[in-house]
Legacy VTK file of the C-alpha trace (Angstrom):
# vtk DataFile Version 3.0
C-alpha trace
ASCII
DATASET POLYDATA
POINTS 146 float
0.211 0.074 -0.082
1.303 3.380 -0.773
1.197 5.974 1.951
-0.773 9.078 0.513
1.959 11.504 1.569
4.673 12.813 -0.683
8.033 13.865 1.478
11.154 14.347 0.281
14.412 16.191 1.549
16.430 18.389 -0.704
19.894 19.658 -0.185
19.795 23.670 -1.007
23.260 24.341 -1.041
26.270 22.695 -2.961
29.027 22.151 -1.750
27.710 21.330 1.497
29.785 22.607 4.602
29.441 20.981 7.694
28.942 23.895 9.913
25.566 24.971 8.247
23.901 22.730 6.066
20.573 23.593 4.717
17.841 21.259 3.564
14.183 21.830 2.524
11.194 19.255 3.001
8.786 19.026 0.528
5.352 17.542 1.890
2.394 16.943 -0.040
-0.845 15.519 1.593
-2.548 13.562 -1.323
-6.000 13.140 0.821
-7.639 14.871 3.295
-6.680 14.418 6.774
-7.834 15.673 10.122
-4.324 16.727 11.086
-0.817 16.224 10.615
2.752 17.024 11.685
6.336 16.762 10.990
8.790 15.328 13.761
12.565 15.651 13.272
14.997 13.063 14.430
18.880 13.118 13.894
21.630 10.479 14.400
25.389 10.249 14.675
27.332 13.472 14.171
24.352 15.346 12.861
22.495 18.292 15.015
19.819 20.514 14.635
20.509 24.268 14.854
17.521 24.228 17.301
17.693 20.847 19.323
14.906 21.671 21.401
12.431 21.962 18.657
11.548 18.314 17.551
7.900 19.262 15.757
8.815 21.141 12.548
5.176 21.750 11.521
1.691 21.146 12.738
-1.642 21.387 10.324
-5.238 20.890 11.234
-7.930 20.071 8.776
-5.733 19.083 5.822
-6.805 19.430 2.297
-6.106 16.759 -0.551
-3.261 18.232 -2.511
-2.357 20.675 0.542
1.720 21.086 0.232
4.299 22.851 2.146
8.072 23.659 2.262
9.808 23.458 5.498
13.405 24.635 5.949
15.650 22.777 7.835
19.152 23.828 9.242
21.770 21.404 10.806
25.370 21.116 11.305
27.841 18.165 11.970
29.620 18.378 15.349
32.240 16.323 14.362
33.479 14.098 11.459
31.807 10.896 10.861
28.548 9.195 9.790
24.930 10.791 10.581
21.529 11.192 9.327
18.505 13.101 9.544
14.819 11.586 9.679
11.566 13.506 9.399
8.229 11.687 10.202
5.265 13.232 8.400
2.506 12.044 10.031
-1.299 11.939 9.221
-4.209 11.754 11.810
-7.945 11.340 11.210
-10.636 13.613 12.765
-10.295 12.320 16.343
-6.637 12.518 16.491
-6.093 8.810 15.841
-2.619 8.186 13.919
-3.390 7.004 10.448
-0.171 6.520 8.612
3.420 8.401 8.131
6.370 8.864 5.404
9.669 9.052 6.602
11.920 10.410 4.301
15.884 10.158 5.715
18.852 11.959 4.504
22.514 10.384 5.370
25.657 12.133 5.828
29.359 10.987 5.538
31.176 14.019 6.871
34.825 14.132 6.122
37.562 16.731 6.594
37.554 18.010 3.145
33.847 17.212 1.926
30.371 16.400 3.059
28.842 13.558 1.015
25.021 13.154 1.223
22.577 10.835 -0.053
19.382 8.671 0.431
20.557 5.299 -0.042
22.596 4.702 3.187
26.036 4.802 4.640
27.588 2.079 2.311
26.800 3.875 -0.707
28.354 6.907 0.444
31.586 5.197 1.755
31.953 3.863 -2.077
31.567 7.358 -3.334
34.130 8.737 -1.113
36.433 5.972 -1.998
35.787 6.789 -5.704
36.411 10.581 -5.074
39.777 9.757 -3.538
40.789 7.529 -6.514
39.608 10.277 -8.932
41.595 12.705 -7.340
44.662 10.843 -7.036
44.869 10.563 -3.172
44.716 6.707 -3.488
45.993 4.402 -5.873
44.232 2.081 -8.156
45.177 -0.920 -5.974
44.062 0.662 -2.459
40.723 1.615 -4.343
40.218 -2.172 -4.929
41.270 -3.129 -1.364
38.775 -0.596 0.332
LINES 1 147
146 0 1 2 3 4 5 6 7 8 9 10 11 12 13 14 15 16 17 18 19 20 21 22 23 24 25 26 27 28 29 30 31 32 33 34 35 36 37 38 39 40 41 42 43 44 45 46 47 48 49 50 51 52 53 54 55 56 57 58 59 60 61 62 63 64 65 66 67 68 69 70 71 72 73 74 75 76 77 78 79 80 81 82 83 84 85 86 87 88 89 90 91 92 93 94 95 96 97 98 99 100 101 102 103 104 105 106 107 108 109 110 111 112 113 114 115 116 117 118 119 120 121 122 123 124 125 126 127 128 129 130 131 132 133 134 135 136 137 138 139 140 141 142 143 144 145
């Protein structure tokens, strides 16, 4: 069953700098709902600039096709892996939970760059190793070993 919410995270600026990463969450409810909200979660080295603000948005009487763009600013406290996940939730007229969509963005924060994607940490690590090889920082043999 497809959840009737379209929710995607979009990185706003390239190249990404670890001290101030900006993303936009695009949300569209595809059918009418009693209410909805967006909850922010982070893990690893990723932190929200406003750490106490977990609820990013709340709506009542959602109409089919209702859309919103929610800006999110995060940073990385140190180097390593981290992610953000937003839970876009829908509730009926009585406040009973119906369903949610949970877009996730993964980050691999290195000293020289920040890699981001939706596929997970393994994909980001492979991208980073390919980047090192392409820029002559590791040999082809080292590339194969990693």
